[in-house]
N, C-alpha and C positions, 0 to 999 in steps of 0.2 A: 504494499499499500504506499510506504515512502517513496518507491520507485515510480511509483504513478502518479503521487504529487507533485515528483522532482521534474516526470515527463510534462505533467499540464503547465507547470512555470516555463519549461522551456520552451513548449510550442508559444504560451503566450508572449514571452519574450522576443521569441523570432517574429511574432506578427507585428507587434507593435513596433520593433527595430526597423523592419522593412517599411512600415509605414512612415515611420520618422525620416529614412533616408530619400524614399519619394517626396515626401510633405504635400504631394497634390492634391491628396484625398484630405490630408488632414486639414489642410488649409481652408478647403471648401466647406469641411464640417463644421470649421469652427467660423470663419466669416458669413457664410447664408443663414444661420440663426441669429447672429447678431446684427446683421442689416434686416431682418425681417421681423426681431423684435423690436428695433428702433422704429423703422417704418411703421408696425402697427401699432406700438404702443403711443407713439406722437398722434396718428390718426384717432386713434380712439381717446386721446386726451381733449379733443376737440371741445367737446361738451363738457368734461368732468376735468378733476383733477388727475395731474400727471402716473402721481403715486396708485391711484385705484385704478387707473389705466392698465398701469405695468403689472400689479397685483394680477390681473386677469388675463392680461396678454401673455403670460411670460410661460404657465404652462403649455399653452396650444402651441406655443413656438417651439418648446422643449421637445413636445411629442412630434410633432408636425415637421417640423424644420430641421431638426437636431436627429433626434434618435431615429425616424422613421428610414433616413437616408443614411445612415454611419450605421444603424444596427439590422436594416435590410439589406441594401445594397452592398455594403461589406463583406458579408460572408459570400454573397454571389460572387464578387471579383475574386475573392480569395480562392474558391473553389476554382473558377475559371481560370485563374493564373497558375495553381498548380496544376491542373491538368494540362496546360499549352505548354507548360516548362517541363512537365514529365517527372515534376517531384513527387507526385501524389503514388506514382507507383514505386517509387524508390523508396518511400515512406513507409511502404507495405511489406518491405522487404528489412527495414531494419527494424531494431527491437521495442520500438516505439509502437504503445498499444495503440490500437484506433480508438479505442474510448478518451485516452489521454488528448489526441488528437483532436479530436470533438470539442471535450470539454475547454480546452487550450484555448480555442477560438472563441466559445463562450466568453471565457474570463476576459480575454482581451479586447471584447467589445463592451464588457462592462465597465473594465478602465476608461475606457473612450467617452462612455456615456456618462458615467460619474465626473470625467472632466468637462463634457458639455453643459452639464447640469450646474455645475461652478461656475461656469462662463455666463449662463443664461441667465442665474439669480443674481450673478454677482452684476451684472448690466442693469437689472430689474432693480437692486438694492439703491444703484447710483443714482436712479430717479426717483428714489423713494418708495418703492416697492417692496413688500415685508412678506413674509413664509409666514400665514396666519395660524396654521393651524400645527398638530404635530409634525416634527420631520422625519420621524421613524415610519411613520404613515405614507409621508409622501413620496419617502426612497422605495418603500415596499411598492407601490404602484409604478414609480419608474424600473424598478426591476422587472417587474410582471409584463411592464411595456419591453424592455430588453430582450426576454427572454421569448415574446411573443412574435417579436421581429428578428431576433435572429434564428429562431426556429422555422419560420417563414423563408428566410435567406436559404437555410440549409435545402431548404424543400426546393425551390426555385432553382437554387444553383446545381442542385445533385440532379434533376430529373429534366430541366428545360433549357439548361443554357451550355454550349459547349464552345465559344469563342468571346472574346472579350465584347466584339460588337453585339453580342446577344443579351448584354446586361440590362441597357437601359430599357428594355423593351418592357419585361416582366415587372420593372419596379416600377414605371411609369402607367402600363396597362392596368396593374392591380392597383396601383397607390394612390392616385391621383383621384377618381371617385371618391376612394375612402376618407383620403384628407376632407374633399369637398363636404362630405357627409358628415363627417366626424365634429365640424365645427373647429376645425385648427385655426383659422384666420377669422371666422366670424361668427355669432351665435346662432346656436341653430333654430332659437326661436324664429327666425326669419324663413325658416322651411317651411315649403306648404304641408298638408297634413300626413298626405301619402308618402312623402319622402322623407318626414321625421319618423314614421314608424318603421320606415328603412332601414333608418339610422340605428337605430336599438339592433340592430345586427351588424352593425359596424361596431369592430373593436377598437377602432381609434375614437370612436364618440364615447365610448365606457371609459378609454384612459385619460382622455381630455375632461369629461364631465367630472371625475372622481379627484383628479388632481386639481382642478380649478377650485372645486369645492373645497378641497382640504388648503390648499394653498392661498388662495386668495379669498375664503369666508370663512376659514377656520372649523371646516365642518369635522366630526368625528366619525371613527370608521363605522359606527351603525348606521350613521347617514347615510353613509355611500355604499351600505353593504350591498346592494343588490348591483352596484358597477365592480365591486371587490370580488363577487361571486363569479360574474361573466368572466373578468380578467384573469382568475385563476385557473376556470374551465378553460378558458381561450387559451393561457400559456401551456398549459399541460397539453391538449391536444396540438399546440404547434410545435412544441419540442417535441411528443411523439411523430408527427409527420417527419418534422427534421432529422430525427435520429433513424429512422426506417428509410428516410430517402438515402441518408447518409451510408447506411449498410447494403443497401442495394448499390450506389454506385460503386464501393469498392468491391463488392460481387464481381460489377462489372470491368472493372480494373485488373482482377486476378485473371479474368478470364480472356482479356484482350491480348 
């Protein structure tokens, strides 16, 4: 078990080191949510206080502009790159345990998500925003969101992408409608009734609504329990899909 933990950390370090060397993705994952937070925070501050605006804007930007692109698109890019370079097949021949490789990538994107959380809320604090609820509850919602996105990233990466050019398609086709229905950048109250009903099936809706309630309004776990139940179930299904798709990919690589 000690060896497995060491392998997990080794994979995490490798992924983060490669991202740091290229920097392109890291810069996008930091700059994009920063710009979106400043833009929408100042727009919604037009008729109210800037602090209140950033209170309610930061959670949606964190979920939809930061975690979505890094934790969903990131694992897809990693899997595609490993396949293109042929390193995945070499990893299968090494002492590295497949589960350690999977968990190492998950941990790498947890680290990235935490850094994005600090950046988004750091900017929000600079404009007077505050985190009004339980920080631990907010962190739990962020982690459930990360697990959901990473699991889906493995699912799409292992099943539907073979080349780097294939990465953007699944992310855009799957993600943009979910971001719109999830109320990432505007209140879901403006949705017509039939779309609002559909939004309740959208995991991003539950991520946004639960984090906005806890962060911006100080709600407790009991008050967002329906969202939490949905997110726990969805994260479990997402990770199960990711694991099964990863195992299927490994079998395909062994036969190739």
